[in-house]
C-alpha positions in Angstrom: 102.4 158.7 123.4 102.2 160.6 126.5 101.9 157.8 129.0 100.5 154.4 130.0 96.1 155.3 131.5 96.7 155.0 135.3 93.4 153.2 135.2 94.8 150.6 132.2 95.0 147.2 133.4 97.4 145.4 130.8 99.4 147.0 128.5 98.6 145.1 125.0 101.3 145.2 122.2 100.8 143.3 119.4 103.5 142.4 116.5 104.5 146.2 115.6 105.7 146.1 112.4 107.8 149.1 112.9 109.8 150.4 115.7 108.6 152.8 118.7 109.9 155.7 119.0 113.0 155.6 122.2 110.7 158.2 124.0 107.5 155.3 123.7 110.5 152.4 124.6 111.4 154.9 127.8 107.4 155.3 129.3 106.5 151.6 128.7 109.4 150.9 130.4 108.6 153.0 133.5 105.3 152.1 133.0 106.3 148.6 133.8 109.1 148.9 136.2 105.8 150.8 138.6 104.4 147.2 138.8 102.7 147.5 135.1 101.6 144.8 133.3 101.9 144.0 129.7 100.9 141.4 127.2 103.5 141.0 124.0 102.7 139.3 121.3 106.1 139.4 118.1 106.3 138.8 114.2 109.1 137.8 112.3 109.8 141.2 110.6 113.3 142.7 108.7 112.7 146.2 110.1 115.5 147.3 112.7 114.0 147.9 116.1 115.7 148.8 118.7 113.9 150.4 121.2 111.0 147.4 121.0 113.9 145.6 121.5 114.6 147.8 125.1 111.2 147.1 126.6 111.4 143.2 125.5 115.4 143.3 127.3 113.3 144.8 130.5 111.6 141.1 130.6 114.6 139.8 130.0 114.1 138.8 126.3 116.7 139.3 123.4 115.6 139.4 119.5 117.8 137.1 117.4 117.7 136.8 113.7 116.1 133.7 111.9 112.4 131.7 112.5 111.7 129.5 115.6 109.4 127.0 114.3 107.4 125.1 117.1 106.8 121.3 116.6 104.1 120.6 119.0 100.5 121.8 117.9 100.1 122.7 121.7 102.7 125.5 121.7 101.4 127.3 118.5 98.3 129.1 116.9 96.1 127.5 114.9 98.2 126.0 112.0 101.0 128.7 112.6 103.7 127.0 114.1 105.7 130.2 114.0 103.2 131.8 116.2 104.4 130.4 119.5 103.0 130.0 122.5 104.3 129.2 126.0 103.0 127.7 128.8 100.1 130.0 130.2 99.2 129.3 133.8 96.0 130.9 135.6 96.4 134.8 136.1 94.9 138.2 136.9 96.5 139.5 133.7 94.7 137.1 131.3 91.5 136.7 133.7 89.8 140.2 132.5 89.7 139.1 128.9 88.0 135.7 129.7 85.3 137.9 131.6 85.1 140.5 129.1 84.2 137.7 126.6 87.2 138.3 124.3 86.8 135.6 121.6 90.3 136.3 120.4 91.7 135.5 123.8 89.4 132.8 124.7 90.7 131.0 121.9 94.1 131.1 122.7 93.6 131.4 126.4 91.0 128.1 126.4 91.6 125.8 129.1 93.2 123.3 126.8 96.2 125.9 126.1 96.2 126.3 129.7 97.1 123.1 130.4 100.7 121.5 131.0 102.2 119.5 129.2 102.0 116.9 131.7 98.1 117.4 132.4 98.2 116.8 127.9 99.7 113.7 128.4 97.1 112.6 130.7 94.8 113.4 128.5 95.9 113.0 124.9 94.2 109.0 123.1 97.6 107.5 122.2 98.1 105.0 119.0 97.9 102.1 121.1 94.9 103.1 122.7 93.2 103.8 118.8 94.7 100.8 117.9 92.7 98.3 120.9 89.7 100.4 120.6 89.5 99.7 116.8 91.0 96.2 117.6 88.1 95.8 120.4 85.0 97.3 117.5 86.3 94.9 115.0 85.8 92.2 117.6 82.4 93.0 118.6 81.6 93.4 114.7 82.9 90.1 113.6 81.2 88.0 116.7 77.5 90.2 115.8 78.0 89.1 112.0 79.2 85.6 112.6 76.0 85.0 115.4 73.4 86.4 113.0 74.7 87.0 109.9 78.3 85.9 107.9 79.8 82.6 109.1 82.7 80.6 108.2 83.0 76.8 107.8 85.4 74.5 107.3 84.6 71.3 104.9 85.7 67.7 106.4 85.8 65.3 103.8 85.3 65.0 100.3 81.3 64.7 99.2 81.6 67.8 97.0 84.4 67.5 95.4 85.0 68.7 92.7 82.8 72.0 93.8 85.0 72.4 97.1 87.8 70.6 98.7 88.4 69.2 102.0 89.7 71.5 104.5 88.7 74.3 102.6 87.7 77.6 104.6 83.6 78.7 103.0 81.7 82.0 104.1 77.8 81.2 105.0 74.9 83.0 104.6 72.7 82.3 107.9 70.2 84.5 106.6 69.4 83.1 103.6 66.4 81.2 102.2 67.7 77.5 100.4 66.9 76.8 97.1 67.4 74.7 94.5 70.9 74.2 93.4 72.0 76.1 96.4 75.1 74.8 98.6 73.7 74.4 102.2 75.2 73.9 105.5 72.9 71.9 107.5 72.6 70.1 111.3 72.3 66.4 111.5 73.0 66.5 115.4 74.6 68.5 118.2 77.9 67.1 116.9 77.7 67.3 113.2 76.3 69.5 110.2 76.9 68.1 106.5 77.3 70.8 103.5 75.8 69.3 100.4 73.5 71.1 97.5 69.5 71.7 97.5 68.2 69.0 95.0 64.1 69.2 95.9 62.1 71.0 98.3 59.4 70.1 100.4 56.1 69.2 98.2 58.4 68.0 95.5 59.2 64.0 94.4 62.9 63.8 92.4 63.6 60.0 90.9 66.3 58.8 89.2 66.2 56.8 86.0 69.4 55.2 84.6 71.4 57.3 87.2 69.8 60.3 85.7 68.1 62.8 88.4 64.4 64.2 87.7 63.0 66.7 89.1 58.6 67.2 89.6 58.5 70.2 91.3 55.2 71.2 93.8 52.1 71.5 91.8 53.6 70.4 88.9 52.8 67.3 86.5 56.1 66.8 84.6 59.1 65.7 86.1 62.1 67.9 84.9 65.6 65.9 84.1 68.3 67.9 86.3 71.4 68.6 84.3 74.2 68.5 86.8 77.7 69.9 85.5 79.0 70.1 89.1 77.9 66.3 90.0 81.1 63.7 90.2 81.3 60.2 89.6 84.4 58.1 91.2 83.4 54.4 90.1 79.6 53.3 88.7 78.8 56.9 86.8 75.0 57.6 87.5 73.7 58.1 91.1 71.3 55.9 92.6 70.6 54.6 96.2 72.7 52.4 98.8 72.3 49.6 97.0 72.9 51.1 94.0 69.7 50.8 92.5 67.3 53.9 91.5 64.9 55.6 93.2 61.9 57.9 94.2 61.2 60.3 96.7 58.5 62.6 97.3 59.7 65.4 100.1 57.2 66.2 102.6 56.4 69.8 102.8 58.9 71.9 104.7 62.0 69.3 104.3 64.9 69.7 102.1 66.9 67.1 99.7 69.8 67.2 99.5 73.0 65.4 97.8 76.7 65.8 97.5 78.4 66.4 94.3 80.6 63.4 94.5 77.6 61.0 94.1 80.0 58.2 95.3 81.2 59.5 98.2 78.5 61.4 99.6 76.6 60.2 102.9 73.3 62.6 102.2 69.4 62.0 102.1 69.9 58.7 99.9 71.2 57.7 103.2 69.7 60.2 106.0 66.4 61.0 104.6 65.1 64.2 104.1 65.8 67.0 106.5 63.5 69.7 108.4 64.6 72.8 106.2 64.7 74.7 109.9 68.0 72.5 110.2 69.6 74.6 107.6 72.0 76.9 109.2 73.4 78.4 106.7 73.6 79.3 102.5 77.0 79.0 100.9 76.1 81.6 97.9 78.4 81.3 94.3 80.2 84.7 95.1 81.6 82.5 98.7 82.7 80.1 96.4 84.4 82.1 93.6 86.1 84.6 96.2 87.0 81.5 98.6 90.4 82.0 97.5 91.0 85.8 98.6 89.5 84.6 102.1 90.0 80.9 102.8 93.5 81.6 104.0 92.7 84.4 106.7 90.2 81.8 108.7 92.9 78.8 108.1 95.2 81.0 109.9 93.2 81.9 112.8 92.3 78.3 112.9 96.0 77.3 113.0 95.8 80.0 115.9 93.6 79.0 117.8 91.8 76.3 117.3 89.2 76.5 119.3 88.0 79.3 118.2 86.2 78.0 115.3 85.5 74.4 116.4 82.8 72.7 114.3 82.8 69.1 113.1 81.1 69.0 109.3 80.7 65.6 108.3 81.0 64.1 104.7 
């Protein structure tokens, strides 16, 4: 190299693998001392390079044995923590590379890399921010699901034993259409909801003979005996009206007839009559019963922490 060209805007030395000559080092230093500008990138090498080191010393930089690894991802290139980046401020030394659309430099000298540590700290989302965002999304999703689809309910009473116990938490599906044998939550008035089992629907006739329940569905001619393995009898065995007698009821269209599984401890359609099916709030599925032990504790915990959040009265 005779000399650095007079029209050179900047001298770029990129990680030499072997030492430059003493003459080259002298010319580079002379160029720099006369106002020249340089961008020098070094890399680890086992090669002794005293002449290249003399150029670095002109900048006040000395080499040392070993490799420096950067722990801050904002100060190394790509996935290489040994490729160190300083805090680069805006300067006409680098502006020429940006204006010439040099992609290699744009990746390194992008706005993100030119930001100071303080600016990056302000722009960086902290772990607390992430946790808060996740919690807000979970609460919002839970509120939407609870309002329109799945909602927790707590049993108050013994009318559904032994299928469901007092104070248990269950999940009901607000979108499910009730059918025969389903466990439903049904609104009785502004303050009370019942949790019972569907026995008959609109147009059906339900009757008992000797305390045994028979059902004739709408459009059918014959009654069918209902085998009810879920039914429990405290005292007189069988299903009777409040006076202890057999009964027969034809359900109006659009209504539902329901009974509690614990027949002698239940206030249901034998007392309150059939109710409009539109009063059914939700259906407790078989899976909700099967897996109750896996989610019931959670709603009990939430209830105890904030009683008002799930405050609903469920009658017997």
